VOPAGU-2260 file (C-alpha; in pm, 1 decimal, decimal comma):
REM VOPAGU-2260
SITE   aa  ch    i         X         Y         Z
SITE  MET   A    0    8620,2   11755,4    9964,8
SITE  GLU   A    1    8339,7   11564,9    9797,6
SITE  HIS   A    2    8395,0   11240,2    9985,2
SITE  LEU   A    3    8295,1   11406,6   10312,6
SITE  ASN   A    4    7937,4   11435,8   10189,1
SITE  ALA   A    5    7900,0   11057,9   10191,3
SITE  GLY   A    6    7675,4   11064,8   10496,8
SITE  GLU   A    7    7393,9   11218,0   10295,4
SITE  ASP   A    8    7306,4   10874,6   10145,9
SITE  LYS   A    9    7193,3   10559,6   10320,8
SITE  HIS   A   10    7345,8   10230,3   10213,7
SITE  GLU   A   11    7095,7   10086,3    9965,8
SITE  ASP   A   12    7282,9    9810,7    9780,6
SITE  LYS   A   13    7287,5    9436,2    9844,5
SITE  PRO   A   14    7294,8    9373,5   10222,1
SITE  MET   A   15    7643,8    9326,8   10360,0
SITE  LYS   A   16    7753,8    9156,6   10679,7
SITE  PHE   A   17    7979,6    9314,5   10939,6
SITE  LEU   A   18    8183,4    9208,1   11238,2
SITE  VAL   A   19    8236,5    9450,9   11524,0
SITE  ILE   A   20    8543,1    9342,9   11721,6
SITE  GLY   A   21    8517,8    9462,8   12080,4
SITE  GLY   A   22    8201,4    9545,5   12271,6
SITE  GLY   A   23    8320,8    9844,0   12472,8
SITE  SER   A   24    8194,1   10199,2   12425,4
SITE  MET   A   25    8335,1   10234,7   12072,1
SITE  GLY   A   26    8213,1    9891,6   11963,1
SITE  LYS   A   27    7862,8    9984,6   12074,9
SITE  ARG   A   28    7893,0   10313,5   11890,1
SITE  ARG   A   29    7994,9   10135,7   11568,8
SITE  ILE   A   30    7694,2    9906,0   11596,6
SITE  ARG   A   31    7473,3   10215,0   11625,8
SITE  CYS   A   32    7650,9   10373,4   11327,8
SITE  LEU   A   33    7597,6   10067,7   11109,9
SITE  MET   A   34    7230,1   10050,6   11203,3
SITE  ALA   A   35    7188,7   10425,0   11142,8
SITE  ASN   A   36    7316,4   10359,0   10790,9
SITE  GLY   A   37    7054,9   10094,2   10723,6
SITE  ILE   A   38    7246,8    9779,3   10819,7
SITE  ASP   A   39    7009,7    9532,5   10982,8
SITE  ALA   A   40    7097,1    9394,5   11326,7
SITE  GLY   A   41    7087,9    9045,2   11178,7
SITE  ASP   A   42    7375,3    9140,8   10947,5
SITE  ILE   A   43    7602,7    9241,8   11236,2
SITE  ARG   A   44    7790,6    9021,3   11480,8
SITE  LEU   A   45    7977,4    9141,1   11786,9
SITE  VAL   A   46    8299,2    8954,2   11864,5
SITE  ASP   A   47    8392,3    8978,4   12231,1
SITE  PRO   A   48    8504,9    8712,4   12481,5
SITE  ARG   A   49    8297,6    8878,1   12756,2
SITE  GLU   A   50    7951,9    8727,4   12789,9
SITE  ASP   A   51    7815,4    9042,8   12958,5
SITE  ARG   A   52    7905,5    9249,8   12651,1
SITE  ARG   A   53    7755,1    8996,9   12412,5
SITE  GLU   A   54    7436,8    8988,4   12619,4
SITE  GLU   A   55    7419,6    9369,4   12626,9
SITE  SER   A   56    7455,0    9374,0   12247,3
SITE  ARG   A   57    7168,0    9127,2   12211,3
SITE  SER   A   58    6938,2    9304,9   12455,6
SITE  LYS   A   59    7012,9    9663,1   12348,8
SITE  TYR   A   60    7060,1    9630,5   11972,4
SITE  GLY   A   61    6940,8    9283,8   11875,8
SITE  VAL   A   62    7294,1    9199,2   11760,2
SITE  ASP   A   63    7416,5    8848,2   11835,0
SITE  GLY   A   64    7764,8    8781,4   11964,4
SITE  LEU   A   65    8054,1    8545,5   11897,2
SITE  ASN   A   66    8340,0    8441,1   12124,2
SITE  ASP   A   67    8638,0    8481,6   11893,2
SITE  ILE   A   68    8758,4    8621,7   11562,6
SITE  GLN   A   69    8782,4    8284,6   11389,8
SITE  SER   A   70    8412,2    8227,4   11458,8
SITE  GLY   A   71    8354,0    8568,9   11309,3
SITE  LEU   A   72    8550,7    8484,9   10996,0
SITE  ASN   A   73    8358,0    8158,0   10964,7
SITE  TRP   A   74    8039,2    8368,8   10954,4
SITE  ASN   A   75    8186,8    8516,2   10631,7
SITE  PRO   A   76    8134,3    8889,8   10681,9
SITE  ASP   A   77    8206,6    9148,8   10414,3
SITE  ALA   A   78    8410,5    9370,4   10646,3
SITE  ALA   A   79    8501,4    9423,7   11011,0
SITE  MET   A   80    8526,7    9711,3   11255,8
SITE  VAL   A   81    8813,5    9683,6   11501,9
SITE  CYS   A   82    8720,0    9858,2   11825,8
SITE  VAL   A   83    8990,5    9751,9   12069,4
SITE  SER   A   84    9288,7    9919,8   12231,9
SITE  GLY   A   85    9578,5   10028,2   12015,1
SITE  GLU   A   86    9799,7    9764,6   12174,7
SITE  ARG   A   87    9580,9    9490,5   12018,8
SITE  ALA   A   88    9450,1    9657,0   11703,8
SITE  ALA   A   89    9731,2    9589,4   11455,4
SITE  ASN   A   90    9741,4    9212,8   11512,4
SITE  ILE   A   91    9363,7    9185,5   11482,3
SITE  CYS   A   92    9361,1    9397,4   11165,7
SITE  ALA   A   93    9630,7    9174,7   11014,9
SITE  THR   A   94    9430,5    8860,3   11096,3
SITE  LEU   A   95    9120,3    9004,7   10932,7
SITE  LEU   A   96    9304,4    9126,9   10623,1
SITE  GLU   A   97    9473,7    8790,0   10585,2
SITE  GLY   A   98    9124,2    8641,0   10608,7
SITE  GLY   A   99    9016,4    8852,3   10312,5
SITE  LYS   A  100    8817,1    9117,7   10498,3
SITE  SER   A  101    8839,6    9496,0   10467,3
SITE  VAL   A  102    8873,4    9666,6   10803,7
SITE  PHE   A  103    8775,3    9989,2   10972,3
SITE  CYS   A  104    8993,6   10049,2   11277,4
SITE  GLU   A  105    8978,2   10293,6   11565,2
SITE  VAL   A  106    9288,7   10505,6   11608,1
SITE  PRO   A  107    9567,8   10423,9   11635,7
SITE  MET   A  108    9561,6   10144,5   11377,5
SITE  GLY   A  109    9928,8   10076,2   11450,5
SITE  LEU   A  110   10143,2   10193,5   11739,1
SITE  ASN   A  111   10431,7   10289,1   11510,7
SITE  ALA   A  112   10497,0   10369,7   11146,1
SITE  ASP   A  113   10638,0   10026,5   11057,1
SITE  GLU   A  114   10336,2    9845,7   11202,1
SITE  THR   A  115   10097,6   10074,8   11016,8
SITE  ARG   A  116   10293,8   10049,8   10691,1
SITE  LYS   A  117   10275,9    9668,4   10702,7
SITE  LEU   A  118    9897,2    9681,5   10738,5
SITE  GLY   A  119    9871,6    9919,0   10443,2
SITE  MET   A  120   10086,7    9691,0   10228,2
SITE  LEU   A  121    9886,7    9384,6   10331,0
SITE  ALA   A  122    9559,7    9555,2   10239,9
SITE  GLN   A  123    9700,7    9665,5    9904,4
SITE  GLN   A  124    9827,9    9315,1    9824,6
SITE  ARG   A  125    9486,8    9166,4    9901,4
SITE  GLY   A  126    9291,2    9437,9    9719,9
SITE  LEU   A  127    9119,6    9538,0   10045,6
SITE  LEU   A  128    9060,0    9857,9   10239,1
SITE  ALA   A  129    9239,5    9932,4   10564,7
SITE  ALA   A  130    9052,7   10238,1   10694,7
SITE  CYS   A  131    9168,5   10421,5   11004,7
SITE  GLY   A  132    8894,9   10629,0   11166,3
SITE  ALA   A  133    8905,1   11007,2   11202,6
SITE  GLN   A  134    8553,9   11141,4   11239,1
SITE  GLN   A  135    8616,1   11513,4   11300,2
SITE  PRO   A  136    8638,9   11618,7   10933,3
SITE  PHE   A  137    8271,7   11527,4   10896,9
SITE  HIS   A  138    8170,7   11775,7   11166,5
SITE  PRO   A  139    8015,0   12099,8   11037,6
SITE  LEU   A  140    8238,5   12312,4   11263,4
SITE  ILE   A  141    8549,2   12158,4   11105,4
SITE  LYS   A  142    8409,3   12224,1   10760,0
SITE  GLN   A  143    8346,8   12585,1   10861,5
SITE  CYS   A  144    8704,6   12631,1   10983,3
SITE  ARG   A  145    8841,3   12482,1   10662,8
SITE  GLN   A  146    8632,8   12728,7   10462,2
SITE  TRP   A  147    8750,0   13023,2   10671,9
SITE  LEU   A  148    9115,3   12925,2   10636,4
SITE  LYS   A  149    9076,5   12942,8   10259,2
SITE  ASP   A  150    8940,0   13297,9   10277,9
SITE  PRO   A  151    9205,2   13546,6   10154,1
SITE  ALA   A  152    9083,0   13792,6   10418,5
SITE  PHE   A  153    9236,4   13568,5   10686,4
SITE  GLY   A  154    9577,2   13538,4   10523,4
SITE  LYS   A  155    9841,3   13275,5   10590,1
SITE  PRO   A  156    9804,5   13087,7   10922,5
SITE  LEU   A  157   10118,6   13147,4   11125,4
SITE  ALA   A  158   10041,5   12963,0   11449,7
SITE  PHE   A  159    9820,4   12679,3   11568,4
SITE  THR   A  160    9747,0   12616,8   11934,8
SITE  LEU   A  161    9537,6   12344,5   12095,8
SITE  ASP   A  162    9424,2   12307,9   12456,2
SITE  TRP   A  163    9265,6   11965,6   12512,9
SITE  GLY   A  164    9175,1   11830,4   12855,0
SITE  GLN   A  165    8925,5   11582,7   12997,4
SITE  TYR   A  166    8915,2   11394,7   13329,0
SITE  VAL   A  167    8984,2   11037,1   13224,6
SITE  PRO   A  168    8780,7   10851,3   13492,3
SITE  GLY   A  169    8479,0   11037,5   13353,0
SITE  TRP   A  170    8517,8   10863,3   13017,3
SITE  HIS   A  171    8372,4   10541,8   13163,9
SITE  PRO   A  172    8228,9   10630,7   13506,3
SITE  TYR   A  173    8060,1   10289,4   13519,4
SITE  GLU   A  174    8386,3   10090,6   13542,5
SITE  PRO   A  175    8732,8   10121,3   13700,8
SITE  LEU   A  176    9003,3   10306,9   13512,1
SITE  SER   A  177    9216,5    9992,0   13500,8
SITE  VAL   A  178    8947,6    9809,5   13302,2
SITE  PHE   A  179    8932,5   10043,7   13002,6
SITE  TYR   A  180    9238,2   10270,9   13000,4
SITE  SER   A  181    9570,9   10193,7   12833,9
SITE  ALA   A  182    9862,2   10407,4   12715,9
SITE  SER   A  183    9728,8   10405,1   12360,4
SITE  GLN   A  184    9413,0   10593,4   12468,9
SITE  LEU   A  185    9586,6   10930,3   12498,1
SITE  THR   A  186    9780,1   10849,7   12180,9
SITE  ALA   A  187    9443,8   10795,9   12008,6
SITE  VAL   A  188    9322,8   11137,8   12121,8
SITE  MET   A  189    9640,0   11304,5   11996,5
SITE  THR   A  190    9619,4   11113,7   11668,1
SITE  LEU   A  191    9267,4   11243,3   11608,0
SITE  GLU   A  192    9366,4   11600,9   11684,1
SITE  ILE   A  193    9670,4   11588,3   11455,8
SITE  SER   A  194    9455,8   11428,9   11185,9
SITE  GLN   A  195    9210,8   11715,1   11230,5
SITE  LEU   A  196    9494,4   11966,3   11184,9
SITE  TYR   A  197    9607,5   11788,5   10868,3
SITE  GLU   A  198    9255,5   11771,3   10724,9
SITE  ILE   A  199    9183,4   12139,1   10790,1
SITE  THR   A  200    9511,9   12281,1   10664,2
SITE  GLY   A  201    9660,2   12020,3   10429,7
SITE  ASP   A  202    9987,5   12091,4   10614,3
SITE  ARG   A  203   10209,1   11841,8   10799,6
SITE  ILE   A  204   10422,3   11854,5   11113,6
SITE  ALA   A  205   10790,5   11872,8   11020,8
SITE  THR   A  206   10974,6   11913,2   11353,3
SITE  LEU   A  207   10870,2   11879,6   11715,8
SITE  LYS   A  208   10967,1   11864,7   12080,2
SITE  CYS   A  209   10763,8   11666,1   12330,5
SITE  LEU   A  210   10729,3   11658,5   12708,9
SITE  ARG   A  211   10510,2   11378,1   12844,3
SITE  ARG   A  212   10480,1   11307,0   13215,4
SITE  GLN   A  213   10274,7   11172,2   13505,8
SITE  THR   A  214   10158,4   11448,8   13739,3
SITE  SER   A  215    9864,0   11300,8   13932,0
SITE  THR   A  216    9778,4   10994,9   14140,2
SITE  LEU   A  217    9568,7   10856,4   13853,9
SITE  GLN   A  218    9688,0   10521,0   13723,0
SITE  THR   A  219    9740,7   10628,1   13361,0
SITE  PRO   A  220   10014,7   10431,9   13181,0
SITE  GLY   A  221   10215,5   10662,2   12956,7
SITE  GLY   A  222   10146,4   10973,3   13163,1
SITE  ASP   A  223    9856,2   11212,3   13216,5
SITE  VAL   A  224    9995,6   11530,5   13056,1
SITE  CYS   A  225   10161,7   11578,0   12717,8
SITE  ASP   A  226   10284,9   11896,4   12550,2
SITE  ILE   A  227   10404,2   11919,9   12191,4
SITE  ILE   A  228   10567,5   12215,9   12023,6
SITE  GLY   A  229   10692,7   12223,2   11668,3
SITE  ASP   A  230   10661,7   12358,0   11316,6
SITE  THR   A  231   10482,3   12243,6   11004,7
SITE  ARG   A  232   10630,2   12205,6   10659,4
SITE  GLY   A  233   10444,6   12521,2   10561,1
SITE  GLY   A  234   10611,0   12720,3   10839,0
SITE  MET   A  235   10323,8   12731,1   11089,9
SITE  ALA   A  236   10419,7   12719,0   11459,0
SITE  VAL   A  237   10238,6   12442,7   11650,7
SITE  SER   A  238   10169,7   12416,6   12024,2
SITE  MET   A  239    9946,2   12137,9   12155,0
SITE  HIS   A  240    9855,9   12059,3   12517,0
SITE  PHE   A  241    9679,1   11740,0   12627,1
SITE  ASP   A  242    9584,5   11631,5   12976,4
SITE  LEU   A  243    9362,3   11372,6   13143,2
SITE  LEU   A  244    9288,6   11594,2   13443,6
SITE  GLN   A  245    9044,2   11874,6   13358,4
SITE  ARG   A  246    8706,2   11807,9   13523,4
SITE  SER   A  247    8533,5   12039,9   13278,8
SITE  MET   A  248    8612,2   11922,5   12925,4
SITE  ARG   A  249    8823,6   12164,2   12723,8
SITE  ASN   A  250    8892,4   12136,2   12352,0
SITE  ILE   A  251    8989,9   12466,8   12191,1
SITE  ALA   A  252    9192,3   12498,2   11871,4
SITE  ARG   A  253    9311,3   12835,4   11739,2
SITE  PHE   A  254    9465,3   12944,0   11411,2
SITE  THR   A  255    9637,2   13283,1   11413,8
SITE  SER   A  256    9741,2   13499,7   11120,3
SITE  GLU   A  257    9846,0   13862,4   11085,5
SITE  GLN   A  258    9492,1   13937,3   10966,8
SITE  GLY   A  259    9290,2   13752,9   11230,1
SITE  LEU   A  260    9204,2   13456,0   11449,7
SITE  ILE   A  261    8997,0   13140,1   11391,4
SITE  GLU   A  262    8881,2   12948,9   11696,9
SITE  LEU   A  263    8720,3   12605,5   11715,1
SITE  ASP   A  264    8565,5   12521,3   12052,4
SITE  PHE   A  265    8396,1   12182,2   12076,2
SITE  ALA   A  266    8315,0   12225,6   12446,6
SITE  GLN   A  267    8116,1   12540,8   12361,5
SITE  ASP   A  268    7994,9   12382,6   12036,4
SITE  HIS   A  269    8086,8   12669,3   11806,7
SITE  SER   A  270    8355,3   12805,3   11577,3
SITE  ARG   A  271    8429,5   13174,0   11544,1
SITE  ARG   A  272    8666,6   13409,6   11368,3
SITE  TYR   A  273    8797,9   13761,8   11407,8
SITE  ILE   A  274    8914,7   13952,7   11101,6
SITE  VAL   A  275    9116,3   14264,1   11183,9
SITE  ALA   A  276    8974,3   14457,5   10889,9
SITE  ASP   A  277    8616,8   14392,1   11008,5
SITE  LYS   A  278    8693,3   14455,3   11378,7
SITE  GLN   A  279    8431,3   14206,6   11493,6
SITE  TRP   A  280    8374,8   13841,3   11581,0
SITE  GLU   A  281    8168,1   13609,4   11363,4
SITE  THR   A  282    8035,9   13305,5   11551,9
SITE  VAL   A  283    7888,5   12992,6   11390,6
SITE  PRO   A  284    7733,6   12725,0   11616,9
SITE  SER   A  285    7664,6   12366,2   11521,6
SITE  PRO   A  286    7331,7   12322,4   11343,2
SITE  LYS   A  287    7034,8   12311,7   11578,5
SITE  GLY   A  288    6982,6   11959,2   11709,0
SITE  TYR   A  289    7316,2   11834,4   11576,8
SITE  SER   A  290    7464,3   11545,3   11775,5
SITE  TYR   A  291    7838,3   11475,9   11772,4
SITE  GLU   A  292    7760,0   11112,8   11698,7
SITE  GLN   A  293    7641,8   11221,5   11354,3
SITE  CYS   A  294    7999,1   11269,2   11234,3
SITE  TYR   A  295    8071,7   10907,4   11334,9
SITE  ILE   A  296    7762,0   10796,9   11143,8
SITE  ASP   A  297    7869,0   10994,2   10836,2
SITE  GLU   A  298    8218,0   10846,5   10846,1
SITE  ILE   A  299    8076,0   10493,1   10852,6
SITE  ALA   A  300    7850,0   10589,4   10559,5
SITE  LEU   A  301    8167,2   10669,8   10366,7
SITE  PHE   A  302    8323,5   10338,6   10470,6
SITE  LEU   A  303    8021,8   10153,5   10332,1
SITE  ARG   A  304    8053,1   10340,9   10004,4
SITE  CYS   A  305    8426,0   10266,9    9990,1
SITE  ILE   A  306    8393,5    9890,7   10031,5
SITE  ALA   A  307    8118,0    9900,8    9767,7
SITE  GLY   A  308    8370,4   10064,7    9530,7
SITE  LYS   A  309    8185,4   10396,4    9515,2
SITE  ALA   A  310    8420,7   10631,8    9701,7
SITE  GLN   A  311    8772,9   10680,4    9832,4
SITE  TRP   A  312    8863,4   10681,5   10199,2
SITE  HIS   A  313    8932,0   11027,9   10339,6
SITE  ASN   A  314    9216,5   10925,5   10572,8
SITE  PRO   A  315    9452,7   10714,3   10355,9
SITE  VAL   A  316    9714,2   10487,8   10511,1
SITE  ALA   A  317    9991,6   10718,0   10384,4
SITE  GLN   A  318    9848,8   10999,8   10598,1
SITE  VAL   A  319    9809,0   10767,1   10896,8
SITE  ILE   A  320   10174,2   10663,3   10860,8
SITE  ASP   A  321   10272,6   11029,6   10852,2
SITE  ILE   A  322   10080,0   11093,9   11175,2
SITE  VAL   A  323   10215,3   10784,2   11349,6
SITE  SER   A  324   10564,5   10896,1   11248,0
SITE  VAL   A  325   10496,6   11205,1   11458,9
SITE  PHE   A  326   10444,4   10974,5   11755,8
SITE  ASP   A  327   10760,0   10782,5   11676,7
SITE  ALA   A  328   10942,8   11115,6   11693,8
SITE  MET   A  329   10758,3   11203,4   12015,3
SITE  HIS   A  330   10865,7   10879,1   12180,5
SITE  ARG   A  331   11225,8   10948,8   12083,6
SITE  ASP   A  332   11205,7   11301,6   12222,1
SITE  ALA   A  333   10972,1   11262,8   12522,0
SITE  ARG   A  334   11128,6   11339,3   12858,2
SITE  GLN   A  335   11009,3   11285,9   13211,5
SITE  SER   A  336   11141,1   11631,1   13301,4
SITE  GLY   A  337   11283,8   11929,8   13122,4
SITE  GLU   A  338   11628,9   12077,1   13138,3
SITE  LYS   A  339   11723,0   12215,7   13482,0
SITE  VAL   A  340   11729,5   12593,0   13514,7
C-alpha cells in the first residue's frame, strides 16, 4: 500500500495553518506530530476553553491558544485536528467542514453510521477531506503481519483472536478518571483494533454477538469489559476481548490457519509466526529505537499530503462507516448478562 510510505517525506510546500481542537493528551500528541512534520509552532493554534491547557501549549510547544472554534475559524486555518471525546467530535467536525476546513478526527469520528455518513457527505459536497485516524497500519509490525498473511506458506486465515487489556486509570495518572474518561473511549480502542484487522486482511466483519458489562468498582460509563465473537465475510472466525482492568498492558492478536500461526504482540513489541512445514518460530521485533509515536507522525504526514492533493487517505469514510456499523450492531446485541444456564 503505497500511501503508507507517506511518512518518509517532510512537508515542504507552502506553509499551512492548523487548528488543534482539544488540548488533552491526544491534542498535545497532534501538535508534536505536526511539528515533527515541519509545521512551525506559529502556524498552529490550540483551541481549548481551559486556560491551563492553553498555557501548557504555549510553554511546552510555543503554540498559542484560542478560546473557541469560531476564533479558530477567524484565524483562517487550512485544516483542523479534532482531538475531543467521541460524544463531541461529530458536531465539531460538522462545524469545521461547514466553515470550509478539512478535518482530521480521532476515532470515533461519529458514534453511529448515520452520523458518520453525514460527515462524509458534507465533506464530499464541500470538496474537503474528512479523515478519521487509524495509526496502526503505519507501524512496521503491522506491515510485517500483512506481508506474512500474503505468504502462500501460511494459507487461508481461519480464525482471528485478540486479547486487549489496560488499566484505565493508568491512561492519565495525573488526573481523575471522571475528567478524561467517557463511554466513547473504549469504543475508540475497539474501532482502532477493528480497523487494524480490516487493514491487515482486507476482510470485513459480517455477523457478531456482543457481551458488554461493568465488572469492577471503576466509574467507567459503558462498562469495563467487552467481548465480541463473530465471522467475517471471508469466513474467518473472530473473537475479541477488551477490558479496562489489566494492570500490565496486554495487546495480542493472533491469526490461525491450518498451516501456521501469526502473532502480533505490541506489549512485547514484536510479531512472530510459526509455519508447520518449517517447525520453528520466526520473530521480528520493531526496528531498534522505534517509538510508537512514529506511526502517529507518519499518519499525519499522509494527512498533509492528502490536503495538498498529493495522496489519498488510507482510512476512507466508507470503511469508517463499515466499522461504526459494527458498533451499531454491537449496541443492538449487547447484554448486561448472558443466557442463564
